[in-house]
N, C-alpha and C positions, 0 to 999 in steps of 0.2 A: 730796332727799326722795318721791319715786317711786321710788325704789329702798331705802329705810331703809324701808318703808312696808311693803313688799310682804316685805321679810325680814321688822320685826316680824313680820305674818301667818306667814307659812311657820312660825317657830320657832313661835311661840306652839297654833296645832294638833297643831306637830308632839311638842312637847312635850307638851299634850293626851294626844298618844299617844302617848308613849315611859309617865309616867305613869299616868294613868287607868287605860289597857292592866293594868296588873295584876290594879284592881281587883274589872274588867270578867271576866277571865281566876277573876281566885278564885270569885264567886258565878260563871261557870258554871259549875266546878270542886265547888262545894258540896255536893253531894249524894255525890258521888265519894270528899272527901280529908277527909268532916269523915261515917265510918259511925252514927255514933254524937251523941248531943247535944253532950256537952260540946267531943268532937270538933268540929262545926261550931259551936260556941260558940271557940274555938280561931284558926276559922277566920277567921271574920268576925273579933274582939277583932287580930286578925297588920296584919289593912289595916285596921281601924276610925281607926287615929289621922290618913290618909292622905288617905283621902277630902274633906272637902271641901278643902283644900290644894289638889288635883288638880283636883275640880271647879269651882275656880276662875279656869282654864286656858282651859276651856269662854264660862264667860261674857266673859273677855276675849277670845277667839273672836269671840265676838256683837260687841262693843262694839265692835273695826278695823274686822269685817263689816260694821254698820251703817255708821262716821264713813268708815272709807276706802277701802269699796266698793260706795256705797248702790249701785247701777243691777246689781251683781251680788247682792248681798240682796233685790232682787228676781224678780231670775228665778232663782236659788236656789228659794228659795220658792215657790213658781212647778210650776218642774218635777222639784222634788222633795219636793211637795208629803204624800201619806202616807206617805214615807219623815223627811218632820220629823214627822208626827203620832205616829209607831210610835216616835222617840228621841226626846219626849217623856212619853206612856204609858209606856216601858217606864224608862226614867227617874226621874218619879216612883212605880212598880213597887216601883221598886231604891230606893232611898232609904229608901222606905213602910218597905218589907221590910226595913232596918237597923234605924231608926227608932223602928220597933215592937215589932221581936219578942223584947226584955227586960221588954218592957210589963207585962206580963205574964205568967204562972209553967208557965201550963197548957202542957201539953205539945204540944196541938192544938194550940194558939194560935203556937205558937210554934215548930216546922215548920211549919204554915201560913202564916208568912212568911219562913222558910226560901228554903220556893220560892217568892214571887216576889220575895226574890233571885235566887233562879235564870233566871227565865222573863224578865228582867227585866235583867237582868246577858244573856242572852242573844238576848233581842230589840236593845240596841244592837250590841252582837258583829254582830253579821246586816244591822242598819240602815246600820250606817254602811261595815261592804262594799260593801252596796245605792246606797250615795248615790253612794261612789267611782266603782265601778265609770260607773253612769249619768254621773256628773262628767264624765271619762273620753271618755265620749261624747258626748258638747258639748249632755248632759241632750233629748239626737233622741229621741221614744217613749218607754214606757214607763219609768217607772224600776225597777217591776218590772219580770225580766225572769230568763230560766232564764241569764243569761250574769252578772247582776247577785247575783242568790242563790249563784252557783259563788265567786262573789268573798266574797257570806256570808259562805259558810261556810272562805274563806282568812282571814275576817281575824279568824276564829272559833276560826280555829285559831292562830293567830299569838299572840291577847286570854290562852290556853288556857294556852298553853308562860311567856306571860311571868306565868303567874299564880303555872302549879308552880313555877317559877327565883322567883319571889322569894318563893312562902310556905319554899320549900327554905331560899331566905341569914336570910329575917328568926328564922325556929324550926328551925333545921339538925336534922335527922334526929328529930324529933314528929310532923309530920305527914308529909311524905310517906318520914322515910326513909331522905331526901338532907340533903344538907346542897353547899350551892352555896354561893362567893364574889359579893362584887363586878362582878369579870368579869365572869363568870356574867349578874346580873341585867343589866350593863350590855349585853350579848348578846344578854340578848330583849329588851329596853327597841330596842331596835334595830334586830329582824325586826318587833315592833311598831311601828315608824315606818315603815317602807319604803314598804309602802306611797303610804302620806298622800303621804308629802317625795318617792316619781315622781312620783306626780301633780301635785304641785304645780312641779317642777321641766319637769313636759312645757307645764301653765298661764303661765310667769312673761308669755313675751312678753303673753298675755290680760287678764289681773292688772292691768300694766301700763296696758295698754289702756283699763281701766274707773275709772282708777282716781283718787280726787275728785280736786277742785283744789288746785293748790299753796296759794293761802288757808286750805280746809278742816284740809290737812294741819298748815300749818304753827296753824293753832286748835290740833288735835287733839296735835299735838308737845307746847305746853301747858298743858295739861287732861290729857295722860295716860302720856307718859317720865318725868315724876321719879314716879310710884307704881311705877314696872320694878321701883326696890330694893329696896321695899316687899313687894314676891310673892314676887321671890328670891329676899330674908332669909327670909324668911315659911317658905319649905317651904325652905332650904337649913337651918334652927333643926326645919322637922317632922322631919327626915332624918340630922337631930342626935343629939338625944331621944329618939324613937323607933330606934334599928340596933337589930342583934341580942341587944346586949348587957344593951339597956334594956325587952328583950321581958317579961322576966318578969315585972317592976315596976312599968311601965309601964303595961299592958296599961287602957285607960280602962274603965268597966261600965257606960256607958249605951245600950250595941250591946250 
């Protein structure tokens, strides 16, 4: 049971970076890929159907961390407090930009929210990179450091590459001028998830030492694991429904 829940936690966190990574990357690249308002509309519309489905993975990560690793949750929140706040603020800012940018038609209104999407996405990428470096260092010292900033820049570059590859796959030749296959998208997803995968591989013994008692894990299994097929099924539906061939006629108008 210990190994099962450690694997579930690792899978969810890796899945979040692999999937949500392209949303964050596209948000960062929004001013570059969308030189006009119409161009930015296309970039946002390309990722819009995937945003909520991808964010579910982070919610699931938080739930598993709280249920299966309660002692680690407290240590992580305390040791990474500035970065946790930065992640939450950046997440809210990015999502507010996605939801509010089309509520009015004024140019200044949309441009302002477009920059909010970019700023929030940059904040997410940098905060995640610094958090991974801090966790690799055992949460000793300040979570904001020179090596942490370097890790944040590396994470931002990986997300940006993933976002560029994704939009080249979903809208081939229309935004980046390039066309990418599903294999290229898989490669970029692996690149985005590689830092957290390496960190988790190193931290497995530490995770197993701090896992919840067997009774708690059994109750958690009964409550959570039956929901896993629903989450996976929803993800498959989103990707099949909003793939490249349907991009022209399945773009939601609410973003």
